[in-house]
N, C-alpha and C positions, 0 to 999 in steps of 0.2 A: 597837077604835077607832069614833069618834062619826062618824056619818054628818050632812054638813053640808048646809045649802039652798045656791040660786042666792044669794038676798040675802046671805047670810054670806059668800060667797066674792066678790061683785063689790064688796062694800066695802075690799077689800084691792087696789084698785086703781091705786095710786099709789107714786112711787119710795120714801116716806115707809113704806108697808107694801104687798108686792106680794106675792099669793099666784098660783098657777098651777096648773091640775089637767092632769095626764097622766096617761093609763090608770085613772081614776078615782080616784086620789089627787091630794090637794091638798096643795103644798108649799110653805112658807113661803119665798120666795127673794129678801127684803130685804136681808142680807147680803152675797148673792153676785150682785147685780146688774153692780156694779163691775169684779168681778172677772172675769165671764164673757167668754171670750177674741173671742167675737164682736161684744163692745161691747153698752153697756147698752140702746139699743135692740131690739136683739133680744129683750129679755126684758121690756121695760116695753110694746110693743105686743101681748102676751100678758097682762100684768094681769089679774086677775079674771075670767080665760077659760079655754076646756077648749085647752091649748097642745099636744096631744096629734099635731096631723097635724104643725105647725111641727116639734116637736121631732123625730116618725118620719121627716121628711123629711132629715134631716143624722143625727141621734144611734141609739146602740144605745141600749135600754132598761140596760142595766148601768152606763151612765154616771153614772145617778142615784145609786146608792149609793156610788161611786165618788168623788162631788163634793160631794153634801151630807150634813150631819149626821142621824142620828137625829131629833134635836129639830125638824128640817124639817119632816117629814110630821105635818100638821095633821088628816088626816080622810080622808074617802071621800066622792063625791059619785056621784049615778047618772048613767049616761051620759046624755049630749043634755039634761042641766040646763041648763047653759054655753053662751053662745056658743063658737061654735071657733071660732079662727084658721085661715085659710088661707093660704097665698103666692097673691096674688093673680094673681104674673107665672104660676103655673106651669100656669096655663089658657092662656095665650097662645100663639099658633101659633110656632113657634121661624122660621119660614118670613118673617115680618116683617122680620126682623133680618139678614138678608143675601139674596143671590142664590140662586134656587129650584135647588135639586140635577137634576143629570141624573138620567132616569129610572131605575129599576133593576128589574128583574122581581118583579114584586107581584100578591099576591092581587087580584082585583079585587073591589070591595066597592061600595056605595051610594054616593051621595055626601056621604051624613050621617054614614059609618061612619067608626071612626079608619082611619089606615093600618096594614096587616097587615104584619108584616116578613117579608121574604122569606125562604127556606130559606137556610142558611149554607153550603149547596151553591152557592148563587148567587153568592155574593160571592168574588171571583177575586183582589181585592188591598186593601191596607189604603183605599186610598181611599172605596171602596166601603161601607167600615165608617162612614166618617165621613159620608158621603151619609146611609147610613140612620138615624145617630144624629140627625142635622138635622132628619128627618122627623117623630122619635121622643121626641126628650127634649124636657122642658118647656122655655118660652123661658128661664128665670132660670137652668136649668144648662146649655143648650146655650152660654148667653152665658159662663158662668163657664168651662165647659170651652174653648170655642172661642178667646175674645177674647183679643187682644194689646194693647200698649200702643200709644197713641198711631194713628201712620200706619199700624201694623203691618207695618212696612219690616222691621227686624227677624225678626219672625215669618217674614214670607216669604221674607228672604234665609237664613236655616236652610237651608230645602229647597232656594234654586238653585244654594247652591255645592255641593251635589253634583254637579249637572247641570252645572258648571265644568270638573269632572274626568272626564277619559275613561280606560277600559278599554284597557289594551294586551295583550289575549289572545295565549294560544300556542297551538298543534295539535300534533295527531300526540305526545299524551303519553301515550296506554293507561291513562287513568283507570278505574280498574274501581269504585273507593270511596272517597268522603271521609270524615275526621274531623272534627266541626264543634265540638269539645268544648274547654273550656280553663277556667283558673279563675279567680277572682274572688276577691281577698284572701284565698286558700288553701283556698277553696271550689269544687269540681268542679260546672260547669253543663255542659248538654249544647250550647248555643249561645253564643257570645259576646254575650249580650243580656241584660240583668237590665228589672226592671220599676221605673221611675221611681216617685219620690213623688209621688203626686198624692192631693189633698184630696178630703174630702167623695165617699166612692164611693158614697153610698146615693142622690144625686142622678140615679145612672145606673141601678143594678140595688139592689132590698133587701138582697142579700149583700154588696153591696160589695167591701170587700176582703177578707172571707172567700175570696171566688167568686175574687179575684184570687191569693191565698194555695193554694187549691187546684188551681187551673189549673196554677200555678210549679210544685207540687209534681208532677203530673203528667206537663208537658213537661220538667223540670230545668232549670228557671229560678230566680233568685233573685229576690226581692221585696224592695226599698227600703219600707218602710209610712212612710207620711207622718204629720208631725208633725200633722196636722188630720185625720186619720183619721177616718171614721166609726164606725168599729169599735177598740173598745180593743184595745192589743197581746195583751193574754191571749186573747179572741176568736180573733184570728185564728192565733196561736199553734197554737190547738186545731183551726184549719181545715186547717192540713199534715195533706199525705199522709203522713207518716211521721217520724219524731221527728228523723231527722239532717238533714231540711230547710231548708236554711240561711234566715234572716231577718234584713234589716238595719234600722236606723233612723234616721229622719231626724230630725234637732232644727233646730228654730228659737228660738234664745235670748231666751227671755220677759222682757218689761219687768222681772217678778219672778222675778228669778232664783232662788229657790224651786221656783216651778214646774218650770223646767228642770232641776233637780235633782230632782225627782221624774219627770220625762220618764224620764231617763238610768237612775235605779233600776229604774223599773219593765222598761225596755227590758233591763236587766242580768237581772232577775228572771226575765223572761220566755224569755231565753237568745238574745237577740240577739247577732250574729256582731261586727257593727261598727257603729258610730256617722257619719253622714253628716250634718255640719252644714251647714245651706246658709245663704250670705252675699250670693247676689245680689240680693237683695232686701229690703235694710235700711229701706225704705218700699215701700208698695206703687205699681206703676205705673199710669200711668191710659188704665184699660181702657176706653174710651168704650164699645164696646157693651154692659158691664157697668150702665156709670154709667147710660146712655139709657136703657134699660129701666126700670132701678129709677125714673128721672122719670117715666115712662110710669105705671107702677104707682099713681104719689103722685099724678099729675093723674087717673086714673080713681077714684082711693081717699085722699078727701081725711084720712083718719084713719091712712094709712099713713106711717109715718115710718122714717128709718133712712137707710142707704147700699146700693150697690153690696154682689153676694156677695164680691168680692174684696178691697173695701177693710174689710167686716166680719169676715173672717177673717186678716185681715192687724193688725189694729188691736192686737194684744199683742205682737209682734214688738219687739224691742230694737233701733234703729238705733244703739246707743252701745257695741259691741264692736270688739276691734282682737285682733290675733296675740295677746293675752294670754289670748284665752279657752281655747285651746287647752290651758296651764297648768292652769286651770281645771277644763277636762273631764279632763284625766289624774288630778287628783286625787280625779275620781269613780270612772273605770274604768281597767284597761288595755287595754280593747275598741279593734282598728286605729280609727282616726278618717280620715275621708275628708270634704275640703273639696268641697264643692258651688258653684259660680258663676265658676270662673277664667274670666278673657275676656282676660286678654294675657300675655305669657310673663313680665313682672317677678314679677307674684303666684304664678305657677307655680315659678320659682328660691324665692321667699321660703316657701313651702308646702314644697317637697323642704328647703329650710335648718330649717326647723321640723320636721323628722320626722314630717311626715303619713305615713300608709301609701296612700295613693289623690287623687286630684284629679278632679275633674268639670268637663272645659269646659262651661260653660253659660252661655247669657244668660237663664236662667229661662224659654226656650222664647219668647221675644220679647215676654214678659209685664212686663218690669218697663223697664229703660230702652228706648225705641225709636232705630233706629238703631245699637245696639251692634251690633260684628261678630258674625258667626255661629262657633259652635264650631270647624269644621273651618277655620276661617281661623286661628284663634289656633291649632291643632294643627300649622298649617305653619309659623307665626311662633316657636313652642318649635321646631321642627325647622330653624329657620333658623337662629335665636340661641342656643337653650341644647340642641341636640342630645343632650349628655351625659343627658338628662333622657328620652330614649326609650330603652325597655328598663332602666331602672333600678329600684332598689328600690323607687320611687313609680310605682304603676299611673296609667295614665292613662286616663279613662275618657270619652267624647263624648255629650252630651246634645243633643236638640233639630234636629228637622226630618228623622230620618230615618222613610224610609216605605217603600225597597226593601230586598231584601238585596244588591243593588249599592252601597247607600249605607253599610250596615255593611262591607261587603270594604273600601270605599274607607278608610273610617277606618281600619280595623285595619291596609290595607297603610300607613297614614302614620305608623304606633305607637301606636294605642289598644289598650288591652288588651281593650275592649268598650266595647257602646256603649246609651245607655237610652232606652226610649222609655215617653211618657207617655199621651198623648193618645189613640194607637189602643187601649192596653188598656182607658181607658174606652169609648172607643166599641165595643169589643167585649162588654163590658158591658150595653149597652143596647139598647132594643126586644125586651127582654125576653130575652134571649141569655143573660147571665148567664156561668158557667163556660165552658160550652159556646163562646161566640162568642169566648171570653179566647183559649180552646184553639186555635179556628179562625185566629186570628191568627196565634199563634205557626207553627202548620203551614203558613201560606202564607209566612212570614219565612223559615222553616226549608226550605223547598222551593226557592224563591229564591236563599237562600243557598251550597244545596248545589248547586244547576244552575250559577250561576257559576263557584263552586269550578272546574268542569269545564271551563267555556268558559276560565277563565285557568291550566288545566294545573296545580293545585295542588292537594294530596291533605290538606293539613294547614294550619290557621290558622297555625302559625309559617314556613309558605312563602310568605306573602305577605308583599310589600314594596313599593318606590314604584316598583321599576323594570318592575311590573305597571300602572303609572300615567301618564299625561299629563296635568299638574297646570299647564300652562303659563297657562293663562287665569287659574286663580285665585290662582297667583302672584302676579300683578300687585295683587292688593289687600292683599299682606301689607306690612305697615309696612316700609319700609326701613331704620331705625337705632333701636335702643334703648338705654338706658342699664342696664347689671344693674349 
């Protein structure tokens, strides 16, 4: 393999001829520019430069051999020879993007030292993890994970909906133990909680989705691997704690349908137990925190180009799909299919009629269309207008705004089979916590669920029901009439 000089590489710095160096290997990516899922600018900003830092912040190195043909490798270059690209936003303080977090126990350092994360034992609820993540994540990572669309009304209302539902505890039940286990698409899990698909886990921790997989295995949960995962599904599969640990795969339908076919094929070969088709974000929401940070970066660096992380990640998603996509998908696999992103009872009924095995009530965590109603309201809407769907062959999952064990129990009491959490598990990875941070998140949820089952006087999840809730305040938000 030839050793290249700086001059040889730097002259290939245009759309017409684009070379990049990654870990000392130089690749000709000219033909890949327009195929890059993150858009062409993400590659062009690295043209003729050392792109190792940019690449490693998002991707696993095995992606190179899976994406580029062997002929793309042009040679080697000595480390430090080329100008290195770095994410300008990564060095910015995330605190400039939102209000300062409330203080947590922290090891005291000098004013110039970066904050040191508190011990996991000091974090006693999921909100604590969010505060620590805000202090430690790079600005662009915090903006991508935390931000919602527009005025972030849906993002806030997702959590507030649970506060409008009151519990009706039962007493003197002599509860000696509770059973929190259940099944999700036939897979036995220890809690009615799963890891929602969340992209670019490497922004939080180098082990990314592999750490999530290991934590899920140890805690008896199921992980839905994001289409935009930093780690390839083969590596995530290898990170599981046992061969029977279930893994589901998310699918965003790509503008190039051949890429989606490849995604499904790899998921099947990797042993995924279900395909979760995400449909609630056909176009990217206007995530202003993410976009504002991008503008600040461009103002500081006139050579910076491109757009926010969210728009970059969503640039390859096809908005031109309809219910026929299920026929296409069933032509590729007989795995169970879940539609993620149901936001009204009419579409829940249509999903049932199309024979899917599950639906996720979700407004994309408030990240797509702002003022879309909270998932818990959609669940009440189904209970009111299509009650036969509750407990049917189609499982109903709720995703968005869940931060407490009581939230989980309220969703289940209203008919959900299980709930998904996304951001909290990413925050659990942050600040160097990795797998152990995620396990601490699960442990907190588990304790809250178990304790509140005792308060409610139930020993098993099937004992939960609307008789244990007062939903009158939230019922006012449910649409009065629908046409089914």
